C-alpha positions, 0 to 999 in steps of 0.5 A, a space after each residue: 511537478 516539473 523534476 529535474 529527472 524527468 526534465 533530463 529524460 525530456 531533453 534526452 528524448 527531444 535530442 534524439 527526435 532532433 537527430 533523427 529524421 524520420 517520424 517516431 512514437 516519442 513514448 516507445 522510446 526508453 530511458 533507463 538506468 544502466 547497470 553499471 555507472 561506467 556506461 552512463 548515469 542514463 541509457 537509450 536502448 536502440 532496438 526501437 530506433 533501429 526498427 524505424 531508421 532500418 539500421 542495426 541497433 549498434 550503428 544507430 547508437 554510434 551515428 546518434 553518439 557522434 550526432 548530438 551535442 553535449 552541454 548543459 546537465 548532459 556531460 557526455 555521450 557516446 554508444 556502448 553496443 546498442 546503447 546510447 549513454 549519458 553522462 550527467 554533470 554532477 555539480 548541476 545535478 546535485 544543485 537541482 536535486 538538492 534545491 528541489 528537495 530543500 524547496 518542497 520538503 514534505 511534498 517532494 516526490 508528489 505530483 499534481 497531474 490529471 488528479 481523478 476522484 477515487 474511492 478506495 475501499 479496504 480493511 472490511 473486518 467482519 463484526 462478532 469476529 476478531 481482527 487477525 493479521 490477514 485484516 492487518 495486512 489489508 489495512 496497512 497495504 490499503 492505508 499505504 495505497 490511499 497516501 500513495 495515491 493522495 501524494 499523486 495528486 488525486 482526491 482519494 476518499 478512503 472507506 471501510 465496508 464492514 461485514 455486520 450482518 449475515 451467517 457468521 452473526 447469527 453463529 455469534 449471537 446464537 453461542 452468546 445467547 445460548 452459553 455466554 448471556 449469563 456470564 461477566 463480560 470481560 474489558 475487551 468485549 470485541 476480542 470476546 465476540 471472536 472467541 464466542 463466534 469460534 466456540 460457536 462454530 466448533 459446537 455447531 459442526 458436530 451438532 445438526 439441531 444447534 445448525 437449525 438454531 442459527 438458522 432460525 436466528 438468522 431469519 429472525 435478524 432478517 426479519 427484524 425480531 426484536 429480541 435478536 435485533 436488539 441483541 445485534 445492535 449491542 454486540 455489534 457496537 462492542 466489535 466496532 468499538 474494538 476496530 476503532 481502537 485498532 485502527 488508532 494503534 495503526 494510525 489508519 483512517 477511514 473519511 467514510 463507512 458503509 455496513 452490509 446492513 444498510 445495503 442488503 434491502 436496496 441490493 434485494 430491490 436491485 435484483 427484484 428489478 433485475 429479475 422483472 427486466 429479464 437481465 436476471 433469471 431464477 435457477 432452482 429457485 434462486 436468482 443468477 445472471 448467466 455469464 457463461 459466454 464470458 467464461 465466467 459461470 453462473 453468478 448467483 445474486 440471491 439464495 433460493 429461500 429468498 436470503 441475500 448474499 454478498 453479491 446481493 449487497 455488492 450490488 446496491 453498494 457499487 450504486 451508492 459509491 458512484 451515485 452519492 460520491 461522484 467518483 471517476 473509479 472504485 478501488 477494492 482491496 480484497 485477498 486473491 481468493 476473491 479474485 474470480 468472484 469480483 471477476 464476475 461481479 465486475 462483468 455483472 455490473 457492466 451487463 446490467 448497464 453500469 459501466 463504471 471503472 472498477 478495480 480489484 487490488 489482490 493481495 496474498 495472505 499472511 501464513 502461519 508455519 502450519 499453514 493459513 489462518 481460519 477463524 472459524 477453527 480458532 487457529 488464527 494469528 490474532 492481532 492483539 497477541 501478534 502486535 503485543 509480541 513484537 512490542 514486547 520484543 521491541 521494548 526489550 531491545 529498546 532498554 537494552 540499548 538505552 537503560 538510561 532512558 525513562 520508561 515512558 520514552 522507552 514504550 514509546 519508541 518501542 511502540 513505534 519501532 514495533 509498528 514500523 517492523 509489522 508495516 514494512 514487512 507487510 509492505 516491502 514484498 509485492 502484494 502477490 507475495 505471501 507473507 510469514 512473518 520473521 520477528 527477528 528479520 522484521 525487528 533487524 536494524 540492519 536488513 530489509 526492514 522498517 527499523 533500518 530505515 528509521 535507524 538511518 533517519 535517526 543517524 542522520 539526524 544525530 550528524 545534524 544535531 551534531 554539526 548544529 545545522 538550522 539553515 543551509 547557506 550558499 553551497 558548492 555543489 562541485 564538492 559532491 563529486 564522488 562516484 558514491 555522492 553521484 550515485 546518491 543524487 541519481 537516487 534522490 532524483 529518481 524518487 518521484 519516478 519511483 512514486 508515480 510507478 508505485 501509484 501506477 501499479 498500486 504496489 508499495 513495495 516499489 517505495 519500500 525497496 526504494 527506501 532500502 536502497 537509499 538507506 544502503 547509500 547513505 550507510 556506505 557514504 557514512 563510512 567512507 566519506 568524512 563530514 563533520 570532520 572536512 574542509 568547510 566547503 566539503 562539510 557543507 555540501 555533504 550536510 545538506 546531502 544527508 539532510 535531503 537523504 533524511 527528507 526523502 527517507 522521511 516522505 517515503 516513511 510516511 507513504 508506508 504510514 511509518 513515523 521516523 524517529 531521531 533517536 533509537 
């Protein structure tokens, strides 16, 4: 879409190109936002231009300021040091930005340029284990990236790759059969399996005989033993049903599910073919691909006993993704501890002739106060416990604010506030930052939090309701003439660029930070500028401005997977 901010930046670059007689690469010319509004609304640093014109940056900036005529949306041009500074006409900006937002509504900020067919794989929990807050960060990040990429015009297939076979399954089934099969099952069977797995892991650590028994279970599962296969199918469903329940709570949806069990045999077949072709080789009975010349060591494809590895199954999965779904690129959201493995895997696919675009989005883990999580030991922060704690706190605080509300409404609003607190807290920092969740900070109504953004939407809804606004007629945009109003307009205008950068960098934190900045601007505006108690012209102009703020906040929250609220 041809947004006003993009038009202005293009106009600036075109004006400079016309004023300079030397040919240059237009893409290398930056249009930036100055640190101080006294220095203009947009600025062009002239360091690149000084190289091609062989003049000092200050000299070329001064020359261009004298040469280029202002007009239209560009009200004034002047140079400050090595920068060429542009001042935007607030009336034209106000009309253009508000018209764009009011016209496009829930698609404002999106794009339709050069769409790609992308498969985005995320979440990837293991059955027979509990869903913990590490899984939660992955699910929230992946879901937000799907939203952002779709909003940016791409055709995205959201997929989940579930680990439903392997040593962890054998451990859980062995422990269940040996210690729990006669016990009465609880209502939440998925959570129960996680406890069985943890208990089994601890027992195995101190008993070599138990380890041998688990290895036997694993072998029997791989050979299709009837007893163990039947137990696997039954318990697998318990886990999958529980995952589905959690995804519904989170509002996370997938277009397709892959399972390790469906790609194990095709993976082993591919390894055998690579061995036969001489691409892979035997090493102490195992099958490897030598990546030493790429400084990536040896990549293990199959164990010496013939059992599969994660890499075995990944070979077939990658092929299945591209051949069945005809995608342009595959993106996987996996924690940063798997970065080296994925470098090895991507290089392996390249070496075997499968040269497709595959991207890894790494993220850091979520910590406890006493260190990182580990479900094997049982000291993990479980989703269920974590979520309930945040909901309970949100419920108490909502009840304290609204004693007159019915219980159903309190619970529903509290649930949405809690989800907002969790999601925003997981997304407000870059993917490469470790998260230590602070419940007070996450639920704050006046800090860098999801509830603060929701609260801003709620305040604007209250203003609009009080003003009894249904539609906007002819607006006098010259009334939006204060420095703060202009700053808000520029912030609103920049939303499409923030979304584009967020999609380009696979980084939802850019959207989260933008929303916080916009919410703070509204708060400052609300304190300083009367809206309802103003003259008719000023009131109408300010009402459309705050309505535009609300629409953009809602669009941004939607990208993060967060619901706005009209009352809090």
